N, C-alpha and C positions, 0 to 999 in steps of 0.2 A: 558317384562318389565325387566330391569338389577337387579341381585341381590345385596347385598351389598357387598361394594368393601371388596376384600380380607385384612385380616390384617396379623401382623407379626404372632401372635400367631397361626393362620389358617395354615401359611405356616411350621412352627414350628412343628405343630402336624401331617400335612400330610406329611412332609419329616422324622419325628419320631426323631427329635432331638430337642435342645433346642432353646429358643428363643435368648438365648446370639450368638449362634451359627450363627443362622439367620441373625441376625443383623451384625456379623461381614463378613459376604460373602456378603450382599446386600452393604455395606459400604467400602468395598474394602479392610478389614481388613486380617491382617495375622493370622498364627497361625490353619488355619483348613486344616484337612487333604483333598485330592484330593478326595475320594469317599465320604467324606460328602458332600464336596464342589459341587460335581457332582447332588448329592442328591436335595440339598438345591436349585440349580438352575434350576432342573427338574420342583420342585414343584413350583417355581416362574413363571416358563413358564405355566406351567398346570392353575395354580389358575388365571392367569394373573396379579398378585402381583404387583403393582406401589408404592418404597419407598416414603414415605412424604418427599418432599422436605426440608420443615422447619424442621423437625424433624432429617432427615440425617444431616443438617447444624449443628445442635447442636453437634453432635458425632465427623465430620470431619473436624469443623471451617472452611468450605467452602461453597460459595454459591452456585457454578457451573454455576457462570456467567462471562465474561469478558467485561468491556466496552472498545468500539472502538470511539477514539476522535478523529474526523475530522475538524480541525481549518478551515473551509470552510462554508460560509452559503448553506443552502438547495439549492438554485435554480443551485449554481453551482455542487453540488454532484450530483443531478440527473439529469445534463444533459451533464457531462463530463463521457466519457465511460473509463477511468482511473479509477475511483473510483468505479464503477462497477464491473470490473475484479479485482481489490485489495480486495475488498469486499467478492467477490466469493471465492477468495483464504482464505480468513481468517474464511471464514464461515463454507467451507468445511473441513478444519483442525480442528476446534473448534467441530463441531457436530461428528466427528471420535472420540472424545473424550468425547461425551456426556456434552458439555459446550456451555452456552447459549451466544447469540450476543446481547450486550446492546449498541444502537447506540446513540451516542450525536453528534451534530451538534453545529455551533457557529454561530449566525447569527448576532450577535453584541456583545461589552465588557460585556454588563449585564450579557452575559450568563456564564462567566467566575467564577462568586459566584455560581451560580446553577450548575455547574459541578464540582466546587471545594467541594462543600456540599454532592455532590453524591459519587465522588469518597472518601471522607473521611468517609462515611456512613456505612460502611461494605456491601456495597449492591453487591459487585463484588470480584474478587478474586485476577484479575490483569486490568491493561490498556494495549492497543493498541493506540498509537499516530503518526497521519502523517498530511503532510500537512503544517506544522509548519511552522513561519515565526520567523525571528530573532528576536524581542522584546516581543514573545509568552510568556505568565505566565505559562503554561502550565507546563514546564517539572519542574519548582519550585512546582506547585501544585501537580504532581505524587511525588515528593519527600516527600512533607508535607502528604502527603497520606499515605506513607509507602507501596503502593501498589509494585509488580514489574511491570515493565513497559519496554515496548519494542517500539524502535521508527521506523516511516518509514521515510527513507531519511538520509543525515548525519548532523548529528547536529551542529548548527553553534554558539549557544550561549558561553558565556564565561566559560572558565575551563572544556567543554565538553571533549576534545581531551586529558585532564590528569585524567578522570574518569575511573579506572579500571572496574569497574563494569557496563559501559553505553552500552548497546544493541541496535543495530539498523541494518535495512536491507537497502541497497540501491546498485545501479546500477552504473556503472562507466560512470557518465556523461561526463566527460570532455574526456576520451576516446573515449566516443561514438560520441560525437560533433567533436572533430579532425577526427575522421574518414570520416564524413558527409563533412567536407571541404575539407580535402584531396582529397574525391573521386572529389567533384565539379574542382578541382585546376587539377585533372589528365583528365578531358574532355575539358581542356583548357578556363575554366573561371576564369577571372584574377578581375572583380570588383564583388565580392562576399558580400552580405549584409547578416546580421543576424537581427532577431527578437527575443528578449530576453521572458523569462518569468519573472514574478517580482523578482526583484534582494535582495528582502530581504530574498528569498528562496534558500538555499543552490544549488539547482538542478539547478535553472536559472542560478546562478553564476558562477557552474562549467561547464555549458555547451557554458556560454559567454567566458570562460578562453580559453575552447576547439578549439574553434573557431579562438581565438586569436594567439592560440598554433599553429595553423596549418599554418594561414597567416605568421608567424613569420618564420617558418622553413623554409617556401618556399621564403622567401623575396618578398612576395607578399603585397598587399594592396592597397589602405587604408581601416582601420575599416570603414564600412559602418552600422552604428548600431541605430536599433528603439526598443521601449519598447513595449513589449505589457504584457498579463496578463494570458496566458497560456488558452485563448477563442478564438472562431472563431471571434468574431467580434474585438477582441484585434487584432488578426492578419489582420483582412481586414483593419483597421484603419492605423497599423504600415505601413502595404505594400502601403498604399495610401501615405503615409509619406515620406518613401523611395523614391518611383516614384516621387515624389515633388521635393524633396532632391537631388537626386542622379539618374537624369532618364537613364544614361548611364550604370546602373548596368547589369550584364548579369546572375547574381544567387542569391539564399537567402535561408539562411540555417535559419529553423523556429524552436524555442526550445522545439515543441510540434507540433502533427498531427493538432490538432483545430486550432492553429494557421497557419499551414501551408495550411488549407481549405480555411480559412478566406483569407490568399494571394493569392490563387488562384482565387478568385470571385473577387478580385481587379483587378489581372493581366487580367482577361479575360474582366471584364468593362472596362480598359483601351487599349482593343485591342493588349495586348502584347501576343506572342504565348507561349504556355509552353509545350515542352522545349524549341523549337527552338530559341525566344528570351530573355527567363529567364527559367533557371533551377531551382528546386524547389526541397528542401528536409527538410522532417521533423523528428520529434522524438516520440516515442513508438511504431510504428506499430500496434494499435489497428486496429478492423476490419474495419472503414472510412477510414483506408488509401489505402487498395486496392480497395473500391468503387469510390474513387476519379476521376475526369476528369481532365487530365490524372490520372493511378493509380500514387500512392505518394512513391518514393524513400522516406524511412526513417531510423531510425534506431532503431531495436528492443529492448526493454527490456520486460523481462516476467513477466508482472504485477501481473500476478493471481498468479504464482510463488514465486514472491516476499510477496505478502499477504500470502503465506500458511508458507513461511519462518518465518515472522513475529510472526505467532500465534504459530509455534512449537517453536520458542525459548522462547517465552512467558510459553508454558507448561512444557518445559522443566524446566525454571527456578522454578515452580511451584510444580517440582518434578514428572511430569509426561511424560509417554511416549508419543511421537509425529512423525507422518510419515513425516512430513515436516522438520525435522531436523535428519541426520543419526545418527542411536546409537553409544553412545561414542564420539560424536563430540564435540569438547570444545563448551561452551558458551561464542561465542566473538560476535563481529560484522561481518555481509557478506555484501560482495560486488560483487554484480553479474558482466556477462562481457556485455558488448553493442556489438550488431552485424551491420551492414550496409543491409538492404535489397533494393538490386536496382531495381526499375519499372520504368514506362515510362516518369515520371515529369523532370527525368536531363539525 
């Protein structure tokens, strides 16, 4: 049977120091000589002392937790590998700083009240928010809560570009889409369609703009556009719509790998060979892209690293060291590069 849980006083007696010295060491306080700090840490390890989080929060004014708010329903979050990779990066960065991740999802409009109350209730030290839509109230809720917040994706709400304190992490969506369509043009494709994500999200709009940039620069066209929703089923439906409207198309750029996988299913069902009849390019370069048949040409964004950077920026804003942000780096938005990965589908 285990003995009683070691107390702060027991650690102080074991280390031969005062209770106040132990408290400063375990709560990260300054003003303790290295020799004393080493003795206290050795006693903590030997006795198996675990600080009481509630008591520690009274001293540090910190909860040791971060809210991760994804503006999507549970079914979408747990079926899309994009979110798994982003959460993995966030979790690893927070864990390295002994911070807990509290995941909050949005099933419907009623959930905004619940999340707003939670953010304003002192339960977390900061928030990470991503997959936002243009009319989303989450940014104003973050402001109202007073919590330090970092966003995933370029903010698109009014006034965002003029906010010098706004922090976000994104990839070069427009440039990545431009690379995808330029690649198709270089392969001799001329009737190139696009399947967009939801255009109330900046990533989807930026990828559509990149598609248009490449066509305009090459004097190619016309635009062949169908709207999806970043899901495989949405890509399947959009591809069917494109084939019905533009049966002579010879390529398609899908704004996500999941939509590209749905497009491949429709093309196979319609008897179109990939890439002989229709070339396909996706976006994300998550694991399923390489498993597709044929393997999917796609635009790579390092989703896990972007999650790490989001958490790192937030930790820096909280005054903590973070592996995901280089020492001395300015607290500023980050846009990571996108890179085309060519495989068999194009």
